[in-house]
Every structure is written in structure tokens, then in C-alpha cells.
C-alpha positions as CSV (number, residue, x, y, z in Angstrom):
1,X,73.8,68.7,63.3
2,X,70.5,70.3,64.6
3,X,69.4,73.6,63.5
4,X,70.5,75.6,66.6
5,X,73.6,74.9,66.2
6,X,74.2,75.8,62.3
7,X,72.4,78.8,63.6
8,X,74.6,79.3,66.7
9,X,77.8,79.0,64.1
10,X,76.9,81.4,62.0
11,X,76.5,84.2,64.7
12,X,79.8,82.6,65.9
13,X,81.3,83.4,62.4
14,X,79.8,87.0,62.9
15,X,81.6,87.7,66.0
16,X,84.9,85.8,64.7
17,X,85.0,87.7,61.8
18,X,84.4,91.4,63.8
19,X,81.1,91.9,62.3
20,X,79.4,91.7,65.8
21,X,82.0,93.1,68.6
22,X,82.7,93.1,72.5
23,X,80.1,94.9,74.1
24,X,77.3,94.4,71.2
25,X,73.8,93.5,72.1
26,X,72.2,90.7,70.8
27,X,68.7,91.1,69.8
28,X,66.2,89.8,72.1
29,X,65.2,86.2,71.4
30,X,61.9,86.6,70.1
31,X,63.0,89.1,68.0
32,X,66.0,86.6,67.1
33,X,63.4,84.0,66.7
34,X,61.6,86.1,64.1
35,X,64.4,87.4,62.0
36,X,65.2,83.7,61.7
37,X,62.0,81.8,61.1
38,X,62.9,79.9,63.8
39,X,60.7,79.1,66.9
40,X,61.0,80.7,70.2
41,X,62.3,77.5,71.8
42,X,64.9,77.5,69.3
43,X,66.1,81.0,69.4
44,X,66.6,80.0,72.8
45,X,68.7,77.2,72.4
46,X,70.7,79.2,70.2
47,X,71.6,81.7,73.1
48,X,72.2,78.9,75.3
49,X,74.8,77.2,73.1
50,X,76.2,80.6,72.4
51,X,76.7,81.3,76.0
52,X,78.3,77.6,76.7
53,X,80.6,78.5,73.8
54,X,82.1,81.7,76.1
55,X,81.0,83.8,73.5
56,X,78.2,85.6,74.9
57,X,77.3,86.5,78.5
58,X,73.5,87.5,79.8
59,X,72.9,90.4,82.1
60,X,69.4,89.8,84.3
61,X,66.9,92.8,82.7
62,X,69.8,94.1,80.4
63,X,69.7,91.3,77.5
64,X,72.7,89.1,76.0
65,X,75.8,91.2,75.1
66,X,79.3,89.6,73.0
67,X,81.5,88.8,75.8
68,X,85.2,90.3,75.3
69,X,87.7,87.8,73.6
70,X,90.4,86.5,76.0
71,X,94.0,88.5,75.4
72,X,96.0,86.3,72.7
73,X,99.6,85.5,74.5
74,X,102.4,87.2,72.5
75,X,104.6,85.4,70.6
76,X,107.3,83.1,72.7
77,X,111.0,84.6,72.5
78,X,111.7,81.2,71.1
79,X,110.1,78.1,70.3
80,X,109.5,75.8,73.9
81,X,111.0,72.7,74.0
82,X,107.9,71.1,75.2
83,X,105.8,70.9,72.1
84,X,102.4,70.4,74.5
85,X,103.2,73.6,76.2
86,X,103.3,76.5,73.5
87,X,101.8,79.3,75.1
88,X,104.4,81.8,76.5
89,X,104.6,82.4,80.3
90,X,105.2,86.2,80.9
91,X,107.4,86.8,83.8
92,X,108.1,89.9,82.3
93,X,104.8,91.9,82.5
94,X,103.7,93.0,85.9
95,X,100.5,94.4,86.2
96,X,98.3,92.4,88.5
97,X,94.4,91.5,87.9
98,X,92.1,89.7,90.6
99,X,88.7,87.8,89.3
100,X,86.8,90.5,90.9
101,X,88.1,93.4,89.5
102,X,86.2,94.1,86.1
103,X,83.0,93.2,87.7
104,X,83.8,96.0,90.3
105,X,85.4,98.5,87.9
106,X,82.1,98.0,86.0
107,X,79.7,99.1,88.2
108,X,81.1,102.8,88.9
109,X,81.5,103.0,85.0
110,X,77.3,102.5,84.0
111,X,76.3,105.8,85.5
112,X,79.2,107.5,83.3
113,X,77.3,106.0,80.0
114,X,74.3,107.8,80.2
115,X,74.2,111.0,77.2
116,X,74.3,113.4,79.8
117,X,76.9,112.4,81.9
118,X,79.3,111.2,79.2
119,X,79.2,114.5,77.3
120,X,80.6,116.4,80.2
121,X,83.2,113.0,80.8
122,X,84.1,113.8,77.0
123,X,85.5,116.9,77.4
124,X,89.3,117.8,77.9
125,X,90.5,117.8,81.9
126,X,93.0,120.4,82.9
127,X,96.1,119.3,84.5
128,X,94.8,120.1,87.5
129,X,91.6,117.9,87.1
130,X,88.8,118.8,89.4
131,X,88.1,119.8,93.1
132,X,86.4,116.4,93.9
133,X,89.4,114.5,92.0
134,X,91.8,116.7,94.0
135,X,90.0,115.9,97.6
136,X,89.6,112.1,96.7
137,X,93.3,111.5,95.7
138,X,94.4,113.7,98.6
139,X,92.5,111.0,100.6
140,X,94.3,108.0,99.0
141,X,97.7,109.4,99.4
142,X,97.2,110.2,103.0
143,X,98.2,107.9,105.9
144,X,99.1,108.3,109.7
145,X,100.0,111.9,110.1
146,X,100.5,112.9,106.4
147,X,97.9,114.7,104.8
148,X,98.3,116.1,101.7
149,X,97.1,119.5,100.1
150,X,94.9,119.0,97.5
151,X,95.7,121.8,96.1
152,X,99.0,120.2,95.1
153,X,97.9,117.4,93.4
154,X,98.2,117.2,89.6
155,X,97.1,114.6,86.9
156,X,98.6,112.6,84.1
157,X,97.6,110.2,81.6
158,X,99.4,107.6,83.8
159,X,102.5,106.7,85.9
160,X,104.8,107.0,83.1
161,X,103.5,110.2,82.0
162,X,103.9,111.5,85.8
163,X,107.3,110.4,85.6
164,X,107.9,112.5,82.5
165,X,106.3,115.1,83.7
166,X,107.9,115.6,86.7
167,X,111.6,115.3,85.3
168,X,110.8,117.9,82.9
169,X,109.8,120.6,85.4
170,X,112.8,119.7,87.4
171,X,115.5,118.6,85.0
172,X,116.7,121.0,81.8
173,X,118.3,119.1,79.3
174,X,121.9,118.0,79.7
175,X,120.9,118.3,83.5
176,X,121.9,115.4,85.9
177,X,119.3,113.1,87.6
178,X,120.7,110.9,90.2
179,X,119.2,107.3,90.2
180,X,119.7,103.9,91.7
181,X,122.4,101.6,90.4
182,X,119.2,99.5,89.9
183,X,116.0,101.7,88.8
184,X,113.0,101.5,86.9
185,X,113.7,100.9,83.0
186,X,111.2,103.3,81.9
187,X,113.3,106.2,83.5
188,X,116.1,105.4,81.3
189,X,114.3,105.7,78.3
190,X,112.4,108.9,79.5
191,X,115.8,110.6,80.5
192,X,117.1,109.6,76.8
193,X,114.3,111.5,75.3
194,X,114.2,114.6,77.3
195,X,118.4,114.6,77.1
196,X,118.7,114.2,80.9
197,X,122.0,112.6,82.3
198,X,121.7,109.5,84.4
199,X,123.8,109.2,87.7
200,X,123.8,105.7,89.6
201,X,123.5,105.7,93.3
202,X,124.6,103.6,95.7
203,X,122.4,101.6,97.6
204,X,122.5,98.8,100.2
205,X,119.7,97.1,102.2
206,X,118.2,99.8,103.5
207,X,117.7,101.5,100.1
208,X,119.4,104.4,98.5
209,X,122.4,105.9,100.5
210,X,122.4,109.6,101.5
211,X,126.3,109.4,101.3
212,X,126.3,108.4,97.6
213,X,124.2,111.2,97.2
214,X,126.3,113.5,98.6
215,X,129.2,112.1,96.8
216,X,127.9,112.8,93.4
217,X,126.5,115.9,93.8
218,X,130.0,117.0,94.9
219,X,131.4,115.6,91.6
220,X,129.1,117.9,89.8
221,X,125.5,119.3,90.8
222,X,122.5,117.0,90.6
223,X,119.4,118.3,89.8
224,X,116.8,115.7,91.5
225,X,117.2,112.3,92.5
226,X,114.6,109.8,91.0
227,X,114.0,107.0,93.8
228,X,111.2,104.6,94.6
229,X,111.7,103.8,98.3
230,X,108.5,101.8,99.3
231,X,109.1,98.1,97.6
232,X,111.7,98.9,95.2
233,X,111.4,97.4,91.7
234,X,113.3,95.2,91.4
235,X,115.1,94.9,94.4
236,X,112.0,94.8,96.8
237,X,113.6,96.7,99.4
238,X,111.3,99.2,101.6
239,X,113.4,102.2,103.1
240,X,113.3,102.4,106.7
241,X,112.4,105.3,108.5
242,X,115.4,106.6,109.5
243,X,116.9,106.5,106.1
244,X,113.8,108.3,105.1
245,X,114.8,110.9,107.6
246,X,118.3,111.1,106.9
247,X,117.7,111.2,103.5
248,X,115.4,114.3,103.7
249,X,117.9,116.2,105.6
250,X,120.5,115.7,103.0
251,X,117.5,116.7,100.1
252,X,117.5,120.0,102.4
253,X,121.4,120.6,102.8
254,X,122.2,120.2,99.2
255,X,119.0,122.0,98.1
256,X,118.1,118.9,95.8
257,X,114.6,117.6,94.6
258,X,113.4,114.3,95.0
259,X,110.9,112.7,92.7
260,X,109.4,110.0,94.8
261,X,107.6,107.1,93.2
262,X,104.9,105.4,95.3
263,X,103.7,103.1,92.2
264,X,104.1,99.8,94.5
265,X,103.2,101.2,98.1
266,X,99.7,100.1,97.8
267,X,100.7,96.5,98.6
268,X,101.9,97.1,101.9
269,X,99.2,96.9,104.5
270,X,98.2,99.5,106.7
271,X,100.3,98.8,109.6
272,X,103.4,98.5,107.4
273,X,102.6,101.7,105.7
274,X,101.8,103.4,109.1
275,X,105.1,103.7,110.4
276,X,107.0,104.7,106.7
277,X,106.2,108.3,106.2
278,X,107.1,109.3,102.4
279,X,109.7,111.6,101.8
280,X,106.9,114.0,100.8
281,X,106.0,114.2,104.3
282,X,109.8,114.8,105.8
283,X,110.5,116.9,103.1
284,X,107.4,118.2,101.3
285,X,109.3,121.2,99.9
286,X,112.0,119.7,98.1
287,X,109.5,116.5,97.0
288,X,107.6,115.8,93.8
289,X,105.4,112.5,95.2
290,X,104.3,110.5,92.3
291,X,101.7,107.6,92.2
292,X,99.1,105.9,89.7
293,X,95.9,103.4,89.3
294,X,98.0,101.4,86.5
295,X,98.9,98.8,89.1
296,X,95.8,99.6,91.6
297,X,93.5,99.1,88.7
298,X,93.8,98.9,85.5
299,X,96.6,100.0,82.6
300,X,93.9,100.4,80.2
301,X,92.0,103.0,82.2
302,X,94.5,104.8,84.6
303,X,95.4,108.4,85.8
304,X,98.9,109.1,87.0
305,X,99.0,111.4,90.0
306,X,101.9,114.0,90.9
307,X,101.7,115.8,94.2
308,X,103.9,119.1,94.1
309,X,104.6,121.7,96.6
310,X,102.9,125.6,96.3
311,X,106.4,126.8,94.4
312,X,106.2,123.7,91.9
313,X,102.6,123.1,90.6
314,X,102.6,125.6,87.9
315,X,106.2,124.2,86.8
316,X,104.9,120.6,86.8
317,X,101.1,121.7,85.4
318,X,102.9,123.4,82.1
319,X,105.2,120.5,81.8
320,X,102.3,118.2,81.6
321,X,100.2,120.2,79.2
322,X,103.3,121.0,76.9
323,X,104.2,116.8,76.7
324,X,100.7,116.0,75.9
325,X,100.5,114.0,79.5
326,X,97.5,115.4,81.4
327,X,94.6,112.9,82.3
328,X,91.5,112.0,80.0
329,X,88.2,113.5,81.7
330,X,86.8,109.7,81.4
331,X,89.4,108.3,83.1
332,X,89.4,111.0,85.8
333,X,85.4,110.7,86.3
334,X,85.9,107.1,86.5
335,X,88.7,107.0,89.0
336,X,87.1,109.3,91.3
337,X,83.8,107.1,91.5
338,X,85.9,104.0,92.2
339,X,87.4,105.9,94.8
340,X,84.0,106.7,96.2
341,X,82.2,103.7,96.1
342,X,85.1,101.4,97.7
343,X,86.5,99.8,94.6
344,X,89.7,100.7,95.2
345,X,89.8,99.5,98.4
346,X,87.9,96.2,97.7
347,X,90.4,95.9,94.6
348,X,93.7,96.8,96.7
349,X,93.0,94.2,99.4
350,X,92.4,91.4,97.0
351,X,95.8,91.7,95.2
352,X,97.3,92.2,98.7
353,X,96.5,88.5,99.0
354,X,96.9,87.5,95.5
355,X,100.8,89.2,95.7
356,X,100.9,87.5,98.6
357,X,100.1,83.8,97.6
358,X,102.1,84.3,94.9
359,X,105.1,85.1,96.7
360,X,104.5,81.7,98.5
361,X,104.4,80.2,95.3
362,X,108.2,81.7,94.7
363,X,109.4,80.4,97.9
364,X,108.3,77.1,97.0
365,X,109.6,76.5,93.8
366,X,112.6,78.7,94.4
367,X,113.6,77.5,97.5
368,X,117.2,77.1,98.0
369,X,118.2,79.8,95.5
370,X,119.5,83.5,96.3
371,X,116.5,85.1,95.9
372,X,115.4,88.9,97.4
373,X,111.7,89.8,97.4
374,X,109.3,91.8,100.3
375,X,106.5,89.1,100.8
376,X,104.1,91.6,99.4
377,X,105.6,92.2,96.1
378,X,104.5,91.0,92.8
379,X,108.2,90.1,92.0
380,X,111.4,89.1,93.0
381,X,115.2,89.6,92.3
382,X,117.1,86.1,91.8
383,X,120.9,86.1,91.6
384,X,121.6,83.0,89.7
385,X,123.5,80.3,90.7
386,X,127.5,80.1,89.8
387,X,128.2,80.0,85.8
388,X,125.1,81.2,84.7
389,X,124.9,84.6,82.8
390,X,121.4,86.2,82.2
391,X,121.3,86.4,78.6
392,X,121.9,82.3,78.7
393,X,119.6,81.9,81.4
394,X,116.9,84.2,79.1
395,X,117.5,81.9,76.0
396,X,116.9,78.5,77.8
397,X,113.8,79.9,79.6
398,X,112.5,81.3,76.1
399,X,113.1,77.8,74.6
400,X,110.5,76.0,77.5
401,X,108.0,79.2,76.5
402,X,108.9,81.6,79.6
403,X,110.2,85.1,79.5
404,X,112.2,87.1,82.5
405,X,113.7,90.3,82.6
406,X,117.8,90.5,82.5
407,X,119.3,92.8,85.5
408,X,120.9,94.6,82.7
409,X,117.3,96.4,81.9
410,X,117.5,98.0,85.3
411,X,121.1,98.6,85.4
412,X,122.5,102.1,85.1
413,X,126.4,102.1,84.7
414,X,129.0,99.8,85.2
415,X,128.1,95.8,86.2
416,X,127.9,95.9,89.8
417,X,127.9,99.5,90.4
418,X,127.6,100.8,93.7
419,X,126.8,97.1,95.7
420,X,124.3,96.1,93.1
421,X,123.8,92.4,92.4
422,X,126.2,91.9,89.0
423,X,124.3,92.4,86.1
424,X,125.6,89.1,84.1
425,X,123.9,86.9,86.8
426,X,120.7,88.1,87.7
427,X,117.0,88.3,86.6
428,X,113.8,90.0,87.7
429,X,110.9,87.9,88.0
430,X,107.9,89.4,87.5
431,X,104.8,87.6,89.3
432,X,101.7,89.3,88.3
433,X,100.0,88.0,84.9
434,X,100.0,84.8,84.8
435,X,97.4,82.2,86.1
436,X,98.5,81.2,89.6
437,X,99.1,77.4,87.9
438,X,101.0,78.7,85.1
439,X,103.2,80.8,87.2
440,X,103.7,77.6,89.7
441,X,104.8,75.7,86.4
442,X,107.1,78.4,85.5
443,X,108.6,78.9,88.4
444,X,109.1,74.9,88.7
445,X,110.7,75.0,85.2
446,X,113.2,77.9,85.9
447,X,114.3,76.1,89.0
448,X,114.9,73.0,87.0
449,X,117.0,75.0,84.4
450,X,119.1,76.9,87.1
451,X,120.3,73.8,88.6
452,X,121.5,72.4,85.1
453,X,124.8,73.2,83.3
454,X,125.1,76.7,81.8
455,X,127.0,75.1,79.1
456,X,124.4,72.6,78.1
457,X,122.0,75.4,77.2
458,X,124.2,77.7,75.3
459,X,123.4,77.1,71.2
460,X,125.6,75.3,69.0
């Protein structure tokens, strides 16, 4: 073994042991050569070897840095049947990433790392954020004739905290919250922690049915309704304009609040979104509009948004403060910079293309099955063939190193409540996490499993 390889092995060991951490800057090659008593040409070969191994990255004019490690895959739910494929393919997790996003986000973070700017960004941000943040995020939420008032914007640490703050502001402990019969699972856990009773509401191919809201409210008054009218998770339904207008009228007639979650709406192109006004535009005095940057950008450095009418900004702000759910100043400042420099727009456009490509893979590999999905969404609802139960299918998929989510995770109330697909035989397939080739493999494998005999997959 040549000297430069031994030295590279030693540096590799320091990185593996954590003595050199991701982002650490290595000495200049000249200084490295002096420190190790080697020629400059040998130091150059060491640095090239480290880069070849994927351990470092060189930045022109700045130096050489330890590269961030790849995320290790989570443990499989069960041992895959094929020993050659032991990496879990995660079709549960749904945080999309595109190749260009890290570079686009890094470009805006660099000014924040100057000591004077960083000092200001490390302070505590109020629930109201800053005037600059309110203006930038109001512009983000605007479309067609909808122009949110920046004064109504409040900021949470992420979308989940925005949901918690909104529900805490509107529904007292013991109160009733209407939700779609298949709803975002986090809402179920938030409601439990806040002592809120969930009431499943009927839906159809156009989304939540206003008559179901009226019927539930007559039975015992609801305090609010939580819904995702655009790219509903998990069904992928987008509520048409006429249904939105009818629901807005129902909210007014019943003096009822809506918590409108728009977390996936960014995936619709501008043409589709233009004809779909949010409830916050149709019934602004009865609606809290929620959004976040977790899906648009990154779950690790994100901000949640709550747009509230003047009557409720103070109440929602107080709920966010009391729960410790306000946004960090650094994340808020970074988000504003990403909005201003075009990074958000570029990443959203890339994710729209990526979601469309993944939906094409879904259609290819699950052709012939009962699959419900919007061509813009990062997920699909799969009604399994006759005889399959979700639990049996999950176990069979797990033995092949693939994880999907059973319908029961989304269900509120009895199986099949209000026209929802029966929970025993349906799963949600999330498309965002794996690389495209892994996704194609996983979908093909799941299709083969679904065409088989469920009884062959039941453990002895």
C-alpha cells in the first residue's frame, strides 16, 4: 500500500470515529503536508483519495470539507426474503427531496453564517414573526384573487405545531372536532393529547360533504372541522370550487370554524390552483389556513404558517406560545431568504416534475389494480385485491424489505365509515422517499405480492 493511501485511511478513521465531523474544514494541502512530514504532491494525492471515497468535498476558493454522511436506512419491519436486498424501501415516509435542493438552500444560508447576522438570527422569534416574514409568506399563499392580509400570519416551528396551535385555539378540552373519515394520522394524536373528540365525517369523490357536517353538528355541536381540501392525504382528492363554496356557506350557517390544511397544495401547478380558491378566501372570518415548508423544502429546517382572521390572531398566537410551538428565528430568517432569492420557486417546480415522474412509475407497475391517485401527488391509495387484508399485505411486503402504511392509520371511527374504502384491504403508498429505481423495484415487488394468494403469506 502506498503512503498516501495509509494517510487517507487514517483520515477516514478520524471521520468514521467522529473526530472529524461533517462540515469540518481540513487544513490546506500545504499545511497538511507540513503536519504529516510529506511532500505537497503526496498531500494532493491524499486529498484526491478522500474525495474519491466520497468523504470530502472541495469548494473553489474555500477549501476542503468533510462531506455529510448518507442517511442510514431504518431497520426493516422484517427480514427481506431476498438476502441480496436488505435495504428497507420506505413507502411510509413522505418527505420529498430533489437533487438540486441542497445547493439552492445552501446558497441562501451562507450570509446567515456571518457572526453579526447569525447573532440576530439566534434570538427568539415571536409568534408574529417579522414584518418581512409576514409579507413574504403572504405573497406565497396568494393566488388568483386571494390576497392574504400579512397582519394575520403567525409562525410555528413546523406544520405539525401549526395544527396543534390551531386546534388548541379553537377546540377546548372535551370539545368535538369534525374530520374526514380518513384523515392525517397526526391529527389523531394531537387531538388525543389536547383532549379533543374526533367526529368522522362523510366524504365522496369531491371531498368532505357539507351535509355530513350539518348532520354531525345537529347530533352534538362541533367546535371546528379539520380538512385537507387540496390533494387530500391519503385519498388524493381535490375539492372542486362548487363544493368549496357550499362548504363555506355551511360554515357560516352553523357559525362553525374550519382548519384548512394546505400542506400539499404546492404540488398543483398554477393553472389548476387558480380555479381552486381556499376556504380562507371564501369564508375568511371562519377559517384558519395552515401551511408549512416541510414538504416544499425540508423537514429539518422548516417553518409552519397559520393565517388567522383579526378576531383570532391573538388567540392562536397565545396557543402557539403556550405550547412552545413558535418558529425559531434562524429557520424563519432562512425561509424568507429562500423565498426572496427564488430557491422556493425552483425547488417547488422540481418537486412537481419529480412527483409526476413517480406517479408515472406507479401507473406502470400497478396497472390493473384499484389505485386512487392524483397525477400531481406524492402518494396513492391502493384498494388491495379481494382476500387481502392490510395487515397480511404489510407483513408480506416487510419480508421483502418494503414498508407501506395501512388504511387503519388514517381511519377515524368504524371500518368503512361514511363511504371510505374499507380499512381491512387498503394501504397508502408514499412515493417520495426512495430513489426512482428503488421505487420501481418496490412497486413491481408489491404488485407481484398482490397478485399472489394471501393465504401463502400468512405465517405458520
